C-alpha atoms as an extended CHARMM CRD file, in Angstrom:
* protein
*
       139  EXT
         1         1  MET       CA              0.0000000000        0.0000000000        0.0000000000  PROA      1               0.0000000000
         2         2  GLU       CA              2.8590000000        2.3300000000        0.8210000000  PROA      2               0.0000000000
         3         3  ARG       CA              4.3590000000        1.7940000000       -2.6400000000  PROA      3               0.0000000000
         4         4  TRP       CA              1.0320000000        2.7490000000       -4.2260000000  PROA      4               0.0000000000
         5         5  LEU       CA              0.9120000000        5.9980000000       -2.2580000000  PROA      5               0.0000000000
         6         6  THR       CA              4.5100000000        6.7430000000       -3.2150000000  PROA      6               0.0000000000
         7         7  PHE       CA              3.6760000000        6.1100000000       -6.8770000000  PROA      7               0.0000000000
         8         8  MET       CA              0.6940000000        8.4540000000       -6.7130000000  PROA      8               0.0000000000
         9         9  GLY       CA              2.8290000000       11.1560000000       -5.0820000000  PROA      9               0.0000000000
        10        10  ASN       CA              5.6240000000       10.8220000000       -7.6240000000  PROA      10              0.0000000000
        11        11  HSD       CA              3.3660000000       10.5840000000      -10.7010000000  PROA      11              0.0000000000
        12        12  PRO       CA              0.2640000000       12.7350000000      -10.1960000000  PROA      12              0.0000000000
        13        13  VAL       CA             -0.2770000000       13.1690000000      -13.9520000000  PROA      13              0.0000000000
        14        14  LEU       CA             -0.3090000000        9.4010000000      -14.5680000000  PROA      14              0.0000000000
        15        15  PHE       CA             -2.6190000000        8.8710000000      -11.6130000000  PROA      15              0.0000000000
        16        16  GLY       CA             -4.9390000000       11.6390000000      -12.8920000000  PROA      16              0.0000000000
        17        17  ILE       CA             -5.0820000000       10.0500000000      -16.3460000000  PROA      17              0.0000000000
        18        18  LEU       CA             -5.8450000000        6.6480000000      -14.7880000000  PROA      18              0.0000000000
        19        19  PHE       CA             -8.6360000000        8.1790000000      -12.7100000000  PROA      19              0.0000000000
        20        20  VAL       CA            -10.1820000000        9.9170000000      -15.7350000000  PROA      20              0.0000000000
        21        21  LEU       CA            -10.0080000000        6.7040000000      -17.7990000000  PROA      21              0.0000000000
        22        22  ILE       CA            -11.7340000000        4.6940000000      -15.0620000000  PROA      22              0.0000000000
        23        23  ILE       CA            -14.5600000000        7.2500000000      -14.7950000000  PROA      23              0.0000000000
        24        24  ALA       CA            -14.9270000000        7.3780000000      -18.6010000000  PROA      24              0.0000000000
        25        25  PHE       CA            -15.0560000000        3.5750000000      -18.7820000000  PROA      25              0.0000000000
        26        26  PHE       CA            -17.9040000000        3.3680000000      -16.2790000000  PROA      26              0.0000000000
        27        27  MET       CA            -19.8440000000        6.1590000000      -17.9830000000  PROA      27              0.0000000000
        28        28  VAL       CA            -19.5760000000        4.5250000000      -21.4080000000  PROA      28              0.0000000000
        29        29  GLU       CA            -20.3760000000        1.0790000000      -20.0290000000  PROA      29              0.0000000000
        30        30  SER       CA            -23.5030000000        2.3020000000      -18.2280000000  PROA      30              0.0000000000
        31        31  LYS       CA            -24.8490000000        3.9570000000      -21.3890000000  PROA      31              0.0000000000
        32        32  ARG       CA            -23.9730000000        0.9950000000      -23.6050000000  PROA      32              0.0000000000
        33        33  SER       CA            -25.6900000000       -1.5770000000      -21.4560000000  PROA      33              0.0000000000
        34        34  GLY       CA            -29.0990000000        0.1050000000      -21.4700000000  PROA      34              0.0000000000
        35        35  LYS       CA            -31.6970000000        0.7520000000      -18.8360000000  PROA      35              0.0000000000
        36        36  LYS       CA            -31.7560000000       -1.6510000000      -15.8970000000  PROA      36              0.0000000000
        37        37  VAL       CA            -34.8200000000       -3.1160000000      -14.2090000000  PROA      37              0.0000000000
        38        38  PRO       CA            -34.3750000000       -4.1680000000      -10.5700000000  PROA      38              0.0000000000
        39        39  PRO       CA            -35.5450000000       -7.7570000000       -9.8950000000  PROA      39              0.0000000000
        40        40  ASN       CA            -38.2330000000       -6.6210000000       -7.4460000000  PROA      40              0.0000000000
        41        41  GLU       CA            -39.8450000000       -4.4070000000      -10.1410000000  PROA      41              0.0000000000
        42        42  LEU       CA            -40.0250000000       -7.1220000000      -12.7940000000  PROA      42              0.0000000000
        43        43  GLY       CA            -43.3570000000       -8.4870000000      -11.5490000000  PROA      43              0.0000000000
        44        44  LEU       CA            -44.9280000000       -5.0180000000      -11.6800000000  PROA      44              0.0000000000
        45        45  LEU       CA            -43.8100000000       -4.5380000000      -15.2870000000  PROA      45              0.0000000000
        46        46  VAL       CA            -45.2020000000       -7.9270000000      -16.2840000000  PROA      46              0.0000000000
        47        47  ASN       CA            -48.5080000000       -7.4800000000      -14.4500000000  PROA      47              0.0000000000
        48        48  ASN       CA            -49.1630000000       -3.7900000000      -15.1510000000  PROA      48              0.0000000000
        49        49  HSD       CA            -47.5380000000       -3.3060000000      -18.5720000000  PROA      49              0.0000000000
        50        50  GLN       CA            -47.5450000000       -6.8340000000      -20.0570000000  PROA      50              0.0000000000
        51        51  ALA       CA            -43.7290000000       -6.8350000000      -20.2400000000  PROA      51              0.0000000000
        52        52  LYS       CA            -42.1530000000       -9.6400000000      -22.2470000000  PROA      52              0.0000000000
        53        53  ILE       CA            -39.2030000000      -11.4950000000      -20.7370000000  PROA      53              0.0000000000
        54        54  ILE       CA            -36.5370000000      -12.9010000000      -23.0540000000  PROA      54              0.0000000000
        55        55  ASP       CA            -33.9550000000      -15.2040000000      -21.4500000000  PROA      55              0.0000000000
        56        56  ILE       CA            -30.8060000000      -15.2100000000      -23.5860000000  PROA      56              0.0000000000
        57        57  ARG       CA            -28.9870000000      -17.9780000000      -21.7330000000  PROA      57              0.0000000000
        58        58  PRO       CA            -28.2720000000      -21.2540000000      -23.5440000000  PROA      58              0.0000000000
        59        59  ALA       CA            -31.1940000000      -23.7150000000      -23.6460000000  PROA      59              0.0000000000
        60        60  ASN       CA            -29.5550000000      -26.0840000000      -21.1460000000  PROA      60              0.0000000000
        61        61  LYS       CA            -29.2700000000      -23.3090000000      -18.5200000000  PROA      61              0.0000000000
        62        62  PHE       CA            -32.8220000000      -22.1300000000      -19.2630000000  PROA      62              0.0000000000
        63        63  ALA       CA            -34.0540000000      -25.6900000000      -18.6310000000  PROA      63              0.0000000000
        64        64  THR       CA            -32.4570000000      -25.7810000000      -15.1820000000  PROA      64              0.0000000000
        65        65  GLY       CA            -34.4970000000      -22.7860000000      -14.0150000000  PROA      65              0.0000000000
        66        66  HSD       CA            -35.9870000000      -19.6130000000      -15.4830000000  PROA      66              0.0000000000
        67        67  ILE       CA            -38.3760000000      -16.7830000000      -14.6770000000  PROA      67              0.0000000000
        68        68  SER       CA            -42.0190000000      -17.7410000000      -15.0820000000  PROA      68              0.0000000000
        69        69  GLY       CA            -43.3970000000      -16.6330000000      -18.4410000000  PROA      69              0.0000000000
        70        70  SER       CA            -40.0010000000      -16.0290000000      -20.0010000000  PROA      70              0.0000000000
        71        71  ARG       CA            -39.0900000000      -17.1200000000      -23.5050000000  PROA      71              0.0000000000
        72        72  ASN       CA            -35.6880000000      -18.5510000000      -24.3730000000  PROA      72              0.0000000000
        73        73  ILE       CA            -33.7680000000      -17.0850000000      -27.3060000000  PROA      73              0.0000000000
        74        74  ALA       CA            -30.0640000000      -17.8520000000      -26.9050000000  PROA      74              0.0000000000
        75        75  PHE       CA            -27.7350000000      -14.8710000000      -27.2020000000  PROA      75              0.0000000000
        76        76  THR       CA            -26.1420000000      -16.4880000000      -30.2510000000  PROA      76              0.0000000000
        77        77  ALA       CA            -29.5560000000      -16.4210000000      -32.0030000000  PROA      77              0.0000000000
        78        78  ILE       CA            -30.5660000000      -12.8540000000      -31.1220000000  PROA      78              0.0000000000
        79        79  LYS       CA            -29.5350000000      -11.5370000000      -34.5570000000  PROA      79              0.0000000000
        80        80  ASP       CA            -31.9850000000      -13.9690000000      -36.1810000000  PROA      80              0.0000000000
        81        81  HSD       CA            -34.8510000000      -12.5390000000      -34.0750000000  PROA      81              0.0000000000
        82        82  LEU       CA            -34.0810000000       -8.7950000000      -34.1900000000  PROA      82              0.0000000000
        83        83  GLU       CA            -37.0180000000       -7.8740000000      -36.4260000000  PROA      83              0.0000000000
        84        84  GLU       CA            -39.4350000000       -9.8260000000      -34.2290000000  PROA      84              0.0000000000
        85        85  LEU       CA            -38.0250000000       -8.3310000000      -30.9980000000  PROA      85              0.0000000000
        86        86  ARG       CA            -38.0510000000       -4.7900000000      -32.3670000000  PROA      86              0.0000000000
        87        87  ALA       CA            -41.7370000000       -5.2040000000      -33.2750000000  PROA      87              0.0000000000
        88        88  ILE       CA            -42.6800000000       -5.7840000000      -29.6160000000  PROA      88              0.0000000000
        89        89  LYS       CA            -44.2720000000       -2.6100000000      -28.2350000000  PROA      89              0.0000000000
        90        90  GLU       CA            -44.5210000000       -3.7070000000      -24.5890000000  PROA      90              0.0000000000
        91        91  PRO       CA            -41.5170000000       -3.4100000000      -22.2580000000  PROA      91              0.0000000000
        92        92  LEU       CA            -38.9490000000       -6.0170000000      -23.2710000000  PROA      92              0.0000000000
        93        93  ILE       CA            -36.8260000000       -7.3720000000      -20.4340000000  PROA      93              0.0000000000
        94        94  ILE       CA            -33.6510000000       -9.2250000000      -21.4410000000  PROA      94              0.0000000000
        95        95  VAL       CA            -32.2610000000      -11.7260000000      -18.9290000000  PROA      95              0.0000000000
        96        96  CYS       CA            -28.8690000000      -13.4430000000      -18.7590000000  PROA      96              0.0000000000
        97        97  ASP       CA            -26.7970000000      -14.9270000000      -15.9240000000  PROA      97              0.0000000000
        98        98  MET       CA            -25.4610000000      -11.7030000000      -14.3870000000  PROA      98              0.0000000000
        99        99  GLY       CA            -26.8780000000       -8.8610000000      -16.5010000000  PROA      99              0.0000000000
       100       100  VAL       CA            -23.7550000000       -8.1950000000      -18.5690000000  PROA      100             0.0000000000
       101       101  GLN       CA            -24.5710000000      -10.1160000000      -21.7420000000  PROA      101             0.0000000000
       102       102  ALA       CA            -28.1190000000       -8.7620000000      -21.5960000000  PROA      102             0.0000000000
       103       103  GLY       CA            -26.6710000000       -5.2670000000      -21.9690000000  PROA      103             0.0000000000
       104       104  ALA       CA            -25.1060000000       -6.2600000000      -25.2830000000  PROA      104             0.0000000000
       105       105  ALA       CA            -28.4130000000       -7.7750000000      -26.4140000000  PROA      105             0.0000000000
       106       106  VAL       CA            -30.3010000000       -4.5880000000      -25.4630000000  PROA      106             0.0000000000
       107       107  ALA       CA            -27.8120000000       -2.5800000000      -27.5430000000  PROA      107             0.0000000000
       108       108  MET       CA            -28.3360000000       -4.9250000000      -30.5150000000  PROA      108             0.0000000000
       109       109  ILE       CA            -32.1250000000       -4.6250000000      -30.2800000000  PROA      109             0.0000000000
       110       110  GLY       CA            -31.7940000000       -0.8580000000      -30.0360000000  PROA      110             0.0000000000
       111       111  THR       CA            -35.3550000000        0.0590000000      -29.0650000000  PROA      111             0.0000000000
       112       112  PRO       CA            -36.2770000000        2.2940000000      -26.1000000000  PROA      112             0.0000000000
       113       113  ASN       CA            -38.5550000000       -0.3730000000      -24.6170000000  PROA      113             0.0000000000
       114       114  ALA       CA            -35.6950000000       -2.9280000000      -24.3340000000  PROA      114             0.0000000000
       115       115  MET       CA            -34.1610000000       -3.1720000000      -20.8640000000  PROA      115             0.0000000000
       116       116  ARG       CA            -31.9950000000       -5.6270000000      -18.9730000000  PROA      116             0.0000000000
       117       117  LEU       CA            -32.6950000000       -7.3310000000      -15.6810000000  PROA      117             0.0000000000
       118       118  GLU       CA            -30.2530000000       -5.8910000000      -13.1740000000  PROA      118             0.0000000000
       119       119  GLY       CA            -28.0080000000       -8.6790000000      -11.8890000000  PROA      119             0.0000000000
       120       120  GLY       CA            -29.5590000000      -11.2140000000      -14.2720000000  PROA      120             0.0000000000
       121       121  ILE       CA            -30.8470000000      -14.5490000000      -12.9870000000  PROA      121             0.0000000000
       122       122  ASN       CA            -28.2650000000      -14.4490000000      -10.1870000000  PROA      122             0.0000000000
       123       123  GLY       CA            -29.6060000000      -11.0990000000       -8.9560000000  PROA      123             0.0000000000
       124       124  TYR       CA            -33.1680000000      -12.3460000000       -9.3050000000  PROA      124             0.0000000000
       125       125  GLN       CA            -32.4440000000      -15.3730000000       -7.1270000000  PROA      125             0.0000000000
       126       126  ALA       CA            -30.4290000000      -13.2760000000       -4.6500000000  PROA      126             0.0000000000
       127       127  ALA       CA            -33.5420000000      -11.1200000000       -4.1980000000  PROA      127             0.0000000000
       128       128  GLY       CA            -35.3460000000      -14.2910000000       -3.0750000000  PROA      128             0.0000000000
       129       129  LEU       CA            -37.5280000000      -14.5380000000       -6.1760000000  PROA      129             0.0000000000
       130       130  PRO       CA            -38.4570000000      -17.9900000000       -7.4900000000  PROA      130             0.0000000000
       131       131  LEU       CA            -37.5290000000      -19.7200000000      -10.7300000000  PROA      131             0.0000000000
       132       132  VAL       CA            -39.6110000000      -22.3540000000      -12.5010000000  PROA      132             0.0000000000
       133       133  GLY       CA            -38.4100000000      -25.4770000000      -14.2840000000  PROA      133             0.0000000000
       134       134  ILE       CA            -35.7670000000      -26.2980000000      -11.7040000000  PROA      134             0.0000000000
       135       135  THR       CA            -34.8340000000      -29.9520000000      -11.9130000000  PROA      135             0.0000000000
       136       136  LYS       CA            -33.4960000000      -31.4650000000       -8.7320000000  PROA      136             0.0000000000
       137       137  THR       CA            -31.1050000000      -34.3760000000       -8.7390000000  PROA      137             0.0000000000
       138       138  LYS       CA            -31.5260000000      -37.2880000000       -6.3520000000  PROA      138             0.0000000000
       139       139  LYS       CA            -28.8210000000      -37.8430000000       -3.7770000000  PROA      139             0.0000000000
């Protein structure tokens, strides 16, 4: 830690550039990944605004557990469904494992109604919300 403080003291310009680059990275990344929907608001969007949920995880992960009412379109197949997804007028919630890949899918879709589930399936489960289709193995 002491070496880091010495470095910062000896090279304030380099440290300033690093700081600016880190801030710029987070600003660009937040804009690129689209609007986020917190897991606890997903039910309200589905019930009040007929939101559509698209799970972009691979089919084998989708089969092990997914959000009720969601449709599986693997991330690798999103380009084949862009016209169909862009035609959806209701809120469109894109779901992946952690919310990162969903940001890229939202950018590809490029419509203002497309959003990503904050934290993805992992965030959804961490909020204590249930998945359907979970297969349990016998011990």
